Every structure is written in structure tokens, then in C-alpha cells.
N, C-alpha and C positions, 0 to 999 in steps of 0.2 A: 517553693520556697524564694527561685527567680523573681516570681513575678513582686514578690514583696519586696525585696532587694532592690528590684528597678523603680518600684514607686516610693521609696524611702525617702529619696532626699524631697521631693513632692511636698510629702507629709510631714516630712519635719519641718519644710521653710514652712508650710503652712499654718505649721504650732508654733514657729518659732518665735512671735510676739508673744504668746498666753506662757509658753516655757520663759522667756526671758524676766516676765514679769512673774511667774510665780518662784523663780530662784533667788529674784532680789528681795521680795516677801521672806522667803526661806533662809536666807543670807542672814537680814534682820533677824530672826527671830526662831533658829530652828527648834521645832520640840525636842524635847529631854530626851525620848527614846528613839530620833532619828536613825542614829546608826543600826539599832536592834531591827525597825525598821526596812534600812536598805538590804542591811542582811538577809532578813526574811523573804524580801522581794526578788533578790539578788536569784537566791536558791530556788525560788519558787519555779523563777521565770531561767532557770538554767535546768531544771526538773524538763523541762517542755521544750528547750533549742539547744539543738545539735550544732554547733560549729563547724563541724566537718562537713554541712551543709551547706552552708556560706562563707564562711575566710574572706568575706569582702573586707574586713580591717587588712588580710594582708595584701588583696589582691588592688587595693585602694590607696592608703595609708603606710609611712612607715613609722617602726618606732623610732625611738630616742638607743642610744644607745651610751651606758654608762662605762666610765674605764674598767668597773668590776663586769660589766656585761662582756666587753670588750677582749676581756683575760680570759675568761673561763670561755669561750667561743673560740677564741683563737687555741687555746689548749685544747679543747675538743676538736680542731683539725689538724694538730701540731703543726703548728705555723706561731712564726712568732709576732707579736701584738702587729707589729707595724705595718708588717706583711696584710695581714688580714685588713687592716684599715683599709692600705693603698686597693687591695684587694674589690673589697665590696662596699666600701665609706665615703663617705664624704661630708664637709663641714657644711652646716646650712646658715641662713641668716643669723641667727643669734652662737653660731660659734658651737654649736650640739655635733656628736656625728648622727648620722643619719645613713638608710640605704640609696645606691646611686642612684638606685632606677625602684619605680614596682610596676608589676607586682613584684614581691618578696622575694626575693633570688630563693629562699630556701622553702617555699610553698611548691609543693609537687601538684602535677593534675589532681590527683585523687583528693587535694586540700590539707594534706598533712603537712607537716612542718618537718624538715629533717634535720632539724635542730631542738625540736619541742623539748627535749630533757635537758637543754644548755640554753634557752630561748631568753631573751632579753626582756627583763622586769618588766618593760611596760607591756609587751608580749602578754606576758604570767599576770598582770593583774587586771588587762582590758578584758571591760568597758571602764573598769574602776567603779561600779555602780555599790561594790561590797566596800569602800573604802571607809575608813572611819572619819569623821568630819566632812564628809558629802557633802554639806554645804558650801565648802571650801573651791571646790572644785567646779561650779558650776558652767562657767567657761567651757569646761573642757566638756562636760556631759551635753551642754549644747551641739557640739562640735560632732558627739558621736553617736548622736543619736538619729545625726545621718546618714552614719555608715553600718550600725550594727541595729538589727532588728530588734533583738532583746534589748538592748539597751533605750530604746524606743519602747518598748513595751514596761519596761521598768518605771521611766518616766510616768508615761499615761497611768499606770496604776498607783504612783505614785501621789499624783496630782488627785486619785479619786479617794485614798485615806489620809489624807493632809489637808484640814481645813484649815487655810492661812487668813 
């Protein structure tokens, strides 16, 4: 798995132009059954992929924290929201709350998340490959294929299954 993770940025870079062209066409004319296909590809891939073997998303990127996330996680820690923000978060360039640093503070050495049951929405939905109206998040997907081996595999399979 580590070899695959190490090679992923290069693989994604090599496929970037091809993927960008594909997503541009997909956005213009998405197939009627795209959401169903993406759900199927997502489920098939995650039957084969164990996130605990990888956790590259937690090691290399930080999620956005919504106000609901902050409230829920602060309650979990029995902290005031402001105390949680000051302890763990910072504002990024777009004025969104993100982690102060990566890897994620809540990631254990065993790749388990210490706040898994209350984790941010961005984490629970990652890599967003089963999202409705998938064609609308092509820029995000282009980034995620360089981070997540499962997202990379899903996009490669999607290109085989959808003729544009």
C-alpha cells in the first residue's frame, strides 16, 4: 500500500490532462445514470480498499471544519467552541476553519481517528466519489486522485465505463 501511496502523486500528474479533459466533457453532458454509476464504483472500490491501511488523506491534508463540526467536536471534548478553535484550528486564506497542522491531530499511529464518530463532514464524505451530481466537483476530484488511491481507481474505472 505504501508504494501505491508514494507513486500516487506522479500517477495523478501523468493522468491530470486526460482527467481534466474527461471532466470538462462530463460537466457539459453528464450521463443520466451518473449518480448511480458513481455509487456503484464507490462501493465496489471500498470493498477492496481499507482506509486504515492508508490514511493518506489524514496525513497530508486537513478538512474544512463547518460551524456544526466545531460545535459537535467541541461538545465531544467538553470544551467551549472558542477553546476548541484556539486549540486545534486556524483560519485559511478563504476564511475557512482548518487544522493548524497536518498530519491530523486526531490521527493515531495505528491510523485510527480519535474523533471518528464525531469527525468533520468533510472527513466522513471523503473522497466524495459517491456524491450526487458528481460532475459538479471535478476540481475537487482532480485534487483527490493525487491523495487517495481509492479515488484514483474510481476515476480510472469511471473513464472506462463512460464513453464521452
